[in-house]
C-alpha positions as CSV (number, residue, x, y, z in Angstrom):
1,M,-7.0,8.6,-18.4
2,T,-8.3,12.0,-19.4
3,K,-8.3,14.9,-17.0
4,K,-12.2,14.7,-16.8
5,E,-12.0,11.0,-15.9
6,M,-9.3,11.8,-13.3
7,E,-11.4,14.6,-11.8
8,D,-14.4,12.3,-11.5
9,A,-12.3,9.6,-9.9
10,L,-10.9,12.1,-7.4
11,K,-14.3,13.5,-6.5
12,R,-15.5,10.0,-5.7
13,A,-12.3,9.2,-3.7
14,I,-12.5,12.5,-1.8
15,V,-16.2,12.1,-0.8
16,S,-15.8,8.4,0.1
17,G,-12.4,8.6,1.7
18,L,-13.0,11.6,3.8
19,R,-16.6,10.5,4.6
20,L,-18.1,13.8,3.5
21,E,-21.8,13.5,4.6
22,G,-24.3,15.2,2.4
23,V,-21.9,15.7,-0.4
24,K,-22.3,13.9,-3.7
25,P,-19.3,13.6,-6.0
26,E,-21.3,14.9,-9.0
27,E,-22.2,18.0,-7.1
28,L,-18.5,19.1,-6.7
29,D,-17.1,21.6,-9.1
30,A,-13.6,20.8,-10.2
31,D,-12.5,24.4,-9.4
32,T,-14.0,24.6,-5.9
33,P,-11.3,25.2,-3.3
34,L,-10.7,22.1,-1.1
35,F,-9.3,24.1,1.9
36,G,-9.8,27.5,3.4
37,D,-13.0,29.4,4.2
38,A,-14.7,28.6,1.0
39,G,-15.5,25.4,-0.9
40,L,-15.2,22.1,1.0
41,M,-13.4,23.8,3.9
42,L,-11.3,20.7,4.6
43,D,-8.8,20.9,7.5
44,S,-5.3,19.7,8.3
45,L,-6.5,16.2,9.3
46,D,-8.3,16.0,6.0
47,A,-5.1,16.9,4.3
48,V,-3.3,14.0,5.9
49,E,-6.0,11.6,4.8
50,L,-6.0,13.1,1.3
51,V,-2.3,12.4,1.0
52,V,-3.0,8.8,1.9
53,I,-5.9,8.6,-0.6
54,V,-3.7,10.0,-3.4
55,E,-0.9,7.6,-2.7
56,K,-3.1,4.5,-2.2
57,D,-5.7,5.1,-4.9
58,F,-3.6,6.8,-7.6
59,G,0.0,5.7,-6.8
60,V,1.4,9.2,-6.6
61,S,3.4,10.5,-3.7
62,I,3.2,14.1,-2.4
63,A,6.7,14.8,-1.2
64,S,6.5,18.2,0.5
65,A,4.1,20.7,2.1
66,G,4.7,22.9,-0.9
67,E,3.6,20.3,-3.4
68,A,0.5,19.6,-1.2
69,H,-0.4,23.2,-1.0
70,E,-0.3,23.6,-4.8
71,A,-1.9,20.2,-5.6
72,F,-4.7,20.5,-3.0
73,A,-6.0,23.9,-4.3
74,S,-8.9,22.2,-6.1
75,V,-9.9,18.9,-7.7
76,S,-8.7,20.3,-11.0
77,R,-5.3,21.1,-9.7
78,L,-5.0,17.8,-7.9
79,A,-6.0,16.0,-11.2
80,D,-3.2,17.9,-13.0
81,F,-0.7,17.0,-10.3
82,I,-1.6,13.3,-10.4
83,L,-1.6,13.1,-14.2
84,A,1.8,14.9,-14.3
85,H,3.4,12.6,-11.7
86,S,1.8,9.3,-12.7
87,P,4.0,6.6,-14.4
88,Q,4.1,7.1,-18.1
89,P,2.1,4.6,-20.3
90,G,4.2,1.6,-20.8
91,A,6.4,2.3,-17.8
92,E,6.6,-0.3,-15.0
93,Q,4.1,0.6,-12.3
94,A,5.1,-0.1,-8.7
95,H,1.5,-0.4,-7.5
96,G,0.3,-2.9,-10.0
97,A,-2.4,-0.5,-11.2
């Protein structure tokens, strides 16, 4: 999967999984902050749900608050994190994906 494809999949998963009303995946910029006073302005409850989405939909665990802080900076950073921590092609996948 390319980074662009991962970003597009993440945008769809975030909008759907967090039930963001009035937000369309294609309207999200990959570099828009997910948390804080700008961008999507997600909160701590959204962060917990986002961890679940990443684990369930993409088969990647976020092991610490530090990892989450770095990975959840933007869709682009989250795509990089997932691609870096996904099973390598040809490796046995635990989630059957």
